[in-house]
C-alpha positions as CSV (number, residue, x, y, z in Angstrom):
1,M,-34.5,-15.5,-0.5
2,A,-30.9,-15.3,0.6
3,L,-29.9,-12.1,2.4
4,L,-25.7,-11.5,1.6
5,V,-24.2,-9.3,4.3
6,L,-20.8,-7.4,3.5
7,N,-18.8,-5.6,6.0
8,V,-18.1,-2.2,4.5
9,K,-16.3,-0.5,7.7
10,E,-13.0,-1.9,6.6
11,K,-10.4,0.6,6.8
12,P,-9.6,1.7,3.3
13,E,-5.9,1.1,2.3
14,K,-3.6,3.9,2.1
15,R,-1.6,3.4,-1.6
16,V,1.6,5.1,-2.0
17,L,3.1,5.1,-5.5
18,C,6.8,5.0,-6.1
19,E,8.5,8.2,-7.2
20,I,10.7,6.6,-9.7
21,C,8.5,4.2,-12.1
22,S,4.7,5.0,-10.2
23,T,3.9,1.4,-9.4
24,E,2.2,1.0,-6.1
25,M,4.9,0.6,-3.3
26,T,4.9,-2.2,-0.7
27,E,4.8,-1.6,2.9
28,R,7.3,-3.8,5.0
29,H,7.8,-3.3,8.9
30,C,8.9,0.4,8.7
31,R,9.9,0.8,5.2
32,L,7.9,1.6,1.4
33,V,9.8,-1.0,-1.0
34,C,8.9,-0.7,-4.8
35,L,8.9,-4.6,-6.1
36,N,9.1,-2.8,-9.7
37,C,12.2,-0.9,-9.4
38,G,13.5,-1.4,-6.0
39,F,13.5,2.1,-4.9
40,K,12.9,2.7,-1.1
41,W,11.8,4.8,1.5
42,D,12.7,4.8,5.0
43,C,10.4,5.4,8.1
44,S,12.9,8.5,8.6
45,D,12.1,9.5,5.3
46,R,8.2,10.2,5.5
């Protein structure tokens, strides 16, 4: 009999959606970027 152990203590990722097109934004350093439409949020905008 095999036993499968999963690590479930990982933090859930914070998902941010683009204001313009509602696509999930990607975090790059201090900036959030929408790969669909190019909209950007800088860390000072948060």
